[in-house]
C-alpha positions in Angstrom: 9.5 -13.7 -9.2 11.4 -11.5 -11.6 14.7 -10.3 -10.4 13.9 -6.8 -11.6 11.3 -6.3 -9.0 10.5 -7.4 -5.4 7.7 -9.8 -4.5 4.6 -7.6 -4.2 1.7 -8.4 -1.8 -1.5 -6.4 -2.1 -3.3 -6.3 1.3 -6.6 -4.8 2.3 -9.7 -5.2 4.5 -12.9 -4.8 2.7 -16.6 -4.8 3.4 -18.9 -7.6 2.0 -19.7 -5.2 -0.9 -16.0 -4.6 -1.7 -15.5 -1.2 -0.1 -12.3 -0.2 1.9 -13.9 3.0 3.3 -17.1 4.9 3.5 -17.9 8.0 1.5 -16.4 10.1 4.3 -13.3 8.0 4.6 -14.1 5.8 7.7 -12.1 2.6 7.2 -12.3 0.8 10.6 -13.0 -2.6 9.1 -10.4 -4.8 10.7 -10.8 -6.7 14.0 -8.2 -7.0 16.7 -7.3 -10.4 15.5 -6.9 -9.2 12.0 -4.7 -6.3 13.1 -2.4 -8.8 14.8 -2.3 -11.0 11.7 -1.5 -7.9 9.6 1.3 -6.7 11.9 2.9 -10.2 11.9 2.9 -10.0 8.1 4.6 -6.6 8.3 7.5 -8.2 10.2 8.0 -10.6 7.3 8.4 -8.1 4.5 11.2 -5.7 3.7 9.0 -2.7 2.7 5.5 -1.4 3.1 4.1 0.9 0.5 1.2 3.4 0.5 0.2 6.5 -1.5 0.1 10.1 -0.4 -3.7 10.1 -0.1 -3.6 7.4 2.6 -1.0 9.5 4.5 -3.2 12.5 4.3 -6.5 10.7 5.3 -5.2 8.3 7.9 -1.8 9.7 9.0 -0.5 6.2 9.7 2.8 5.2 11.4 3.2 2.1 9.3 5.2 0.4 12.1 4.9 -3.0 13.8 2.8 -2.6 17.0 0.5 -5.5 17.7 3.4 -8.1 17.7 7.1 -8.2 18.0 9.4 -7.8 15.1 11.3 -5.4 12.8 9.8 -2.4 11.1 9.8 -2.6 7.3 11.1 0.3 5.2 8.2 2.7 4.6 7.7 3.7 1.0 5.4 6.6 0.2 4.2 7.4 -3.4 4.1 11.2 -3.5 4.7 12.6 -7.0 4.7 16.2 -6.0 6.2 15.8 -2.5 3.1 17.1 -0.8 3.2 15.0 2.3 2.7 17.2 5.5 5.7 17.9 7.7 3.3 17.1 10.6 2.7 13.6 9.4 3.8 10.7 11.5 5.8 9.4 8.6 8.1 12.4 8.4 8.1 13.0 12.2 9.4 9.5 12.8 11.7 9.2 9.8 14.8 9.5 12.0 13.6 6.2 13.8 12.1 4.2 10.9 13.8 3.9 7.5 11.6 5.9 5.0 11.6 6.4 1.3 9.6 9.1 -0.5 9.1 8.3 -4.2 8.5 11.4 -6.2 8.3 12.4 -9.9 10.2 15.1 -11.8 7.2 17.3 -11.2 8.1 18.0 -7.6 8.8 21.6 -6.8 12.1 22.9 -5.4 10.3 24.0 -2.2 8.8 20.6 -1.6 12.1 18.9 -2.4 13.8 21.1 0.2 11.1 20.3 2.7 11.7 16.6 2.3 15.5 17.1 2.6 15.0 18.5 6.0 14.0 15.0 7.2 15.8 11.7 7.4 14.2 10.3 4.3 15.6 8.9 1.1 14.1 10.4 -2.0 13.8 8.4 -5.2 12.8 10.2 -8.3 11.1 8.3 -11.2 8.7 9.4 -13.9 7.9 12.8 -15.3 4.4 13.7 -14.0 3.8 10.7 -11.7 5.9 8.1 -10.1 7.0 5.4 -12.5 6.1 2.4 -10.4 7.8 -0.2 -12.5 11.1 1.7 -12.4 10.6 2.4 -8.7 10.3 -1.4 -8.0 13.5 -2.0 -10.0 15.3 0.6 -7.9 13.9 -0.9 -4.7 15.1 -4.3 -5.8 18.6 -2.9 -6.2 18.4 -1.8 -2.6 17.9 -5.4 -1.6 14.2 -4.9 -0.8 12.9 -8.3 -1.8 9.3 -8.2 -0.5 6.8 -5.3 -0.4 3.4 -5.1 1.3 1.0 -2.7 -0.4 -1.5 -1.2 2.1 -2.6 1.7 -0.2 -6.0 2.9 -1.3 -8.0 2.1 -4.3 -6.0 4.3 -6.7 -2.6 2.7 -5.7 -4.1 -0.8 -5.9 -5.4 -0.1 -9.4 -2.0 1.0 -10.6 -0.3 -2.2 -9.4 -3.1 -4.4 -10.8 -3.3 -2.5 -14.1 0.4 -2.7 -14.7 0.5 -6.4 -13.5 3.0 -5.6 -10.9 1.7 -7.7 -8.0 2.2 -11.3 -7.0 -0.2 -12.0 -4.2 -3.5 -10.6 -2.9 -4.6 -10.9 0.7 -8.1 -9.7 1.4 -9.9 -9.6 4.8 -13.7 -9.7 4.3 -15.3 -7.9 7.1 -18.9 -8.4 8.3 -20.1 -4.9 7.1 -22.1 -3.5 4.3 -21.2 0.1 3.3 -22.9 0.9 0.0 -22.7 4.3 -1.7 -21.5 5.4 -5.1 -18.9 7.6 -3.5 -17.5 5.0 -1.0 -14.0 3.9 -1.8 -13.6 0.5 -3.5 -10.8 -2.0 -3.2 -9.7 -1.0 -6.7 -10.6 2.4 -8.1 -9.3 3.9 -11.4 -10.8 3.2 -14.8 -11.1 -0.5 -14.3 -11.0 -3.2 -17.0 -13.6 -3.3 -19.8 -13.7 -7.1 -20.0 -13.5 -9.8 -17.3 -10.9 -11.5 -19.5 -8.6 -8.6 -18.9 -8.6 -9.3 -15.2 -5.4 -10.9 -13.7 -5.8 -14.7 -13.2 -5.8 -15.6 -9.5 -5.6 -18.9 -7.7 -7.0 -19.3 -4.2 -4.1 -20.2 -1.9 -5.8 -20.2 1.5 -8.9 -19.3 3.6 -8.6 -18.4 7.2 -11.5 -17.6 9.6 -10.9 -15.0 12.3 -14.2 -15.1 14.2 -16.6 -13.0 11.9 -13.8 -12.1 9.4 -12.5 -14.2 6.5 -8.9 -13.8 5.2 -8.5 -14.9 1.6 -5.1 -15.3 0.0 -4.7 -15.4 -3.7 -1.7 -16.0 -5.9 -1.4 -14.5 -9.3 -1.2 -17.3 -11.9 
């Protein structure tokens, strides 16, 4: 692990055909057992990161609920600071440490909106958040491990920029289909298989009808 960035774990539940949500955004893929596993993992990391779109679609709390343990620092990628004041993230920011990562494109009104809450604002990048620089700043704050629970766009950015170390995928017994359903990784994608990160299978765990695959980046 490079000292300039935390250890980054990409985590997601996918259908058999590689989707993380249907075309209308339904993403109920995990089982009760898998939720417990995920929340135990949350207690072992320093930070948990998602993008603005996940906040808008799912309105998550990003807290530890299905087991006992500490809540990780919540980190939200939100270039323009558009997160809703009614979101659980902002409404509970006085109870759970929260970082909003924005770019220089954020408006004064949105910046003022965020300043009304107990959040730490980190500004990197001109038009979008500079993830590599953000990770460096998070490392300086003694955040050594980060769990990415974002959508396909966030996953693509971390994979494209080679900024992840481990991949934990739960394969759920569902087939979703659809050109507009959201895949594990969105974005432009790689042109050649040879451009894909090299992964080594670390472990396989069966949770009834679900399979949890853990890969390390070689």
